[in-house]
C-alpha positions as CSV (number, residue, x, y, z in Angstrom):
1,M,10.9,-30.6,-19.8
2,A,8.0,-32.1,-21.9
3,L,7.0,-34.8,-19.3
4,G,7.9,-32.3,-16.2
5,L,4.7,-30.1,-17.5
6,L,2.1,-32.8,-16.9
7,A,4.3,-34.4,-14.0
8,A,3.7,-31.5,-12.4
9,A,0.0,-32.0,-12.5
10,C,0.0,-35.5,-11.8
11,G,-2.6,-36.5,-9.5
12,H,-3.1,-33.0,-7.7
13,D,-6.4,-30.9,-7.8
14,G,-4.2,-27.5,-8.1
15,G,-3.3,-27.8,-4.4
16,D,-0.9,-24.6,-5.1
17,D,-1.7,-20.8,-3.8
18,R,-3.0,-19.8,-7.4
19,A,-6.0,-22.9,-7.0
20,A,-6.8,-21.2,-3.6
21,A,-6.9,-17.8,-5.7
22,G,-9.2,-19.4,-8.2
23,E,-6.3,-18.9,-10.5
24,A,-5.4,-21.8,-13.0
25,Q,-2.0,-23.1,-13.1
26,V,-0.3,-22.4,-16.2
27,Y,1.7,-25.2,-17.8
28,E,4.1,-24.8,-21.0
29,G,6.4,-27.5,-22.7
30,T,7.0,-28.6,-26.5
31,F,4.6,-31.5,-27.4
32,T,3.4,-33.2,-30.6
33,V,-0.2,-32.1,-31.3
34,L,-1.8,-34.8,-33.7
35,A,-5.3,-35.4,-34.7
36,S,-6.5,-38.7,-36.4
37,E,-9.8,-39.8,-37.8
38,E,-10.4,-41.6,-34.1
39,H,-10.1,-38.4,-32.2
40,G,-9.5,-34.5,-32.4
41,P,-6.4,-32.7,-31.7
42,S,-4.2,-34.4,-29.0
43,L,-1.4,-33.3,-26.8
44,C,0.9,-36.5,-26.6
45,T,3.2,-37.7,-24.3
46,F,4.0,-40.6,-25.9
47,V,4.0,-41.0,-29.8
48,M,4.0,-44.6,-31.4
49,L,6.1,-44.2,-34.3
50,S,4.2,-45.7,-37.0
51,D,3.3,-44.4,-40.3
52,P,1.3,-42.0,-39.7
53,P,2.1,-41.9,-36.2
54,Q,-0.7,-42.3,-33.4
55,C,-1.3,-41.2,-30.1
56,G,-4.3,-39.8,-28.3
57,D,-3.2,-38.7,-25.0
58,L,-4.6,-35.4,-23.7
59,P,-7.4,-33.4,-25.7
60,V,-6.4,-30.0,-26.6
61,V,-9.6,-27.9,-26.2
62,N,-9.4,-25.0,-28.6
63,W,-6.6,-26.1,-31.0
64,D,-6.7,-24.0,-34.2
65,W,-4.8,-25.9,-37.3
66,D,-5.1,-22.7,-39.1
67,A,-2.9,-20.7,-36.5
68,V,0.2,-23.0,-37.3
69,D,2.6,-23.8,-39.4
70,G,4.6,-27.1,-40.2
71,E,1.8,-29.6,-39.6
72,V,2.1,-33.0,-41.8
73,T,-1.0,-34.7,-43.2
74,R,-1.0,-38.2,-44.5
75,A,-3.7,-40.8,-43.9
76,G,-6.3,-38.9,-42.0
77,T,-4.0,-37.9,-39.6
78,T,-2.5,-34.5,-38.9
79,W,0.6,-33.9,-36.5
80,G,3.5,-31.5,-35.6
81,R,5.6,-30.5,-33.1
82,W,5.0,-27.1,-31.2
83,H,5.6,-25.2,-28.1
84,V,2.2,-24.9,-26.0
85,T,1.3,-23.0,-23.3
86,G,-2.3,-23.4,-21.4
87,T,-3.9,-24.8,-18.4
88,Y,-4.6,-28.7,-17.7
89,S,-7.7,-30.0,-16.4
90,R,-10.0,-33.0,-16.2
91,D,-11.4,-31.6,-19.8
92,G,-8.1,-31.5,-21.5
93,F,-5.3,-28.8,-22.1
94,T,-6.6,-25.4,-22.8
95,L,-4.5,-23.0,-24.7
96,T,-3.6,-19.8,-23.4
97,E,-1.5,-18.3,-25.7
98,P,-0.7,-19.0,-29.5
99,P,1.1,-22.4,-29.9
100,G,4.8,-21.5,-31.1
101,P,7.6,-23.4,-32.8
102,P,9.6,-25.7,-30.3
103,G,12.3,-23.7,-29.0
104,S,15.6,-24.1,-29.5
105,D,16.6,-25.6,-26.0
106,D,13.5,-28.3,-25.9
107,P,14.6,-31.8,-26.0
108,A,13.9,-33.8,-29.0
109,P,11.0,-36.1,-28.7
110,F,12.0,-39.2,-27.0
111,G,15.8,-38.4,-27.6
112,A,18.7,-38.8,-25.4
113,A,17.8,-35.6,-23.6
114,S,14.4,-36.6,-22.5
115,D,14.1,-36.6,-19.1
116,F,12.5,-40.3,-17.8
117,S,13.3,-40.0,-14.2
118,P,10.8,-40.6,-11.4
119,A,7.5,-38.4,-11.2
120,C,7.8,-38.1,-7.7
121,D,10.8,-37.6,-5.0
122,R,9.8,-40.4,-2.7
123,P,8.2,-43.1,-4.7
124,D,5.5,-45.2,-2.8
125,G,6.8,-48.7,-2.1
126,A,10.3,-47.6,-3.0
127,G,11.8,-50.0,-0.1
128,V,10.1,-53.0,-1.8
129,P,12.7,-55.0,-3.6
130,N,13.0,-56.2,-7.2
131,G,10.6,-53.7,-8.4
132,E,11.3,-54.5,-12.1
133,D,10.7,-58.4,-11.3
134,L,7.2,-57.5,-9.7
135,W,6.1,-55.2,-12.3
136,D,7.3,-57.9,-15.0
137,Q,4.9,-60.4,-13.2
138,A,2.1,-58.1,-13.0
139,S,2.3,-57.4,-16.7
140,I,2.6,-61.1,-17.5
141,D,-0.3,-61.9,-15.1
142,G,-3.1,-59.3,-15.8
143,G,-1.4,-57.7,-18.7
144,R,-0.7,-53.9,-18.7
145,P,-2.8,-52.6,-16.0
146,V,-6.1,-50.3,-16.6
147,V,-5.3,-47.0,-15.0
148,P,-8.1,-44.7,-14.5
149,D,-7.6,-41.2,-16.3
150,E,-4.3,-42.1,-17.5
151,V,-2.4,-39.4,-19.7
152,G,1.0,-41.1,-19.9
153,M,3.6,-43.7,-18.5
154,W,7.3,-44.5,-18.1
155,V,9.6,-46.6,-16.4
156,T,12.6,-45.4,-14.8
157,Q,15.6,-47.8,-14.7
158,D,18.0,-46.4,-11.9
159,P,16.2,-46.5,-9.7
160,F,13.7,-48.7,-11.2
161,V,10.4,-47.0,-10.6
162,V,6.9,-47.2,-12.6
163,N,5.4,-44.1,-13.3
164,F,1.9,-43.1,-14.2
165,L,0.5,-39.3,-15.3
166,V,-3.0,-39.0,-14.6
167,R,-5.7,-36.4,-14.9
168,P,-6.0,-34.0,-11.5
169,G,-7.6,-35.7,-8.9
170,S,-7.0,-39.3,-10.3
171,G,-4.0,-40.2,-8.2
172,P,-6.0,-42.4,-5.4
173,A,-8.0,-44.4,-7.9
174,A,-4.9,-45.1,-10.1
175,T,-2.9,-45.8,-7.2
176,A,-5.7,-48.1,-5.8
177,A,-5.7,-49.8,-9.8
178,L,-2.0,-50.8,-9.9
179,R,-1.7,-51.7,-6.2
180,Q,-4.2,-54.7,-7.3
181,G,-1.1,-56.2,-8.7
182,Y,1.7,-54.4,-8.3
183,A,3.7,-53.7,-5.2
184,G,6.9,-52.2,-6.3
185,P,8.1,-48.4,-6.4
186,L,5.4,-46.3,-8.0
187,C,4.6,-42.7,-8.5
C-alpha cells in the first residue's frame, strides 16, 4: 500500500478529473517520516537500516513534530511511522489531515507483506530479453543511473522490471536518462 500511494502519482501531472476541475489528488498511506541534520521532515519510501536510520526522499511541507506521538530521536535524527493523508506535488507531500498511527492493516516497512510488484501494467521494454543482465551491466558500466526528480526505486523479480518513482511531470526525463544505459523492462 505504501508504494501504491506514490506509484499512482508516478510521472503524471494529475491527469484525472480532479486535476481538470482544479482539485489536487489526495493520497494516503503509512510511511516513516524522518528529519536529520541534513534535511527537514521527509516522507521515506526507502529507509536505510543504519543507526540512526537514513532517508530523504520527499519533503513533508507542513510537518509538526508536536502533533505526533511515538517519535524517536538519536544522534540528531528524529523519525517515526505514521499514517498520512495529503497531496503530492513538485514541492513535496503536503498534509491535508493530521498524521495518525499506522493502521492495523498497514504492512510493516519492507516486510514480507510489502508490495514490490511492477509500478505499471505494461512496462516499457517488456519484450526485451535478459532485463536483469542488462540492468546489472548498466550498473557496472556507469554505476547506478542518476534519475531526475527520483522519489524511490525498486526492482521486481518475477517478471524482472526496474521501477522508478519520480515527481509529477518528470517521467519523460527520467525515462530518457535511464534509456541512455538500460534497454530492459522499465516502469
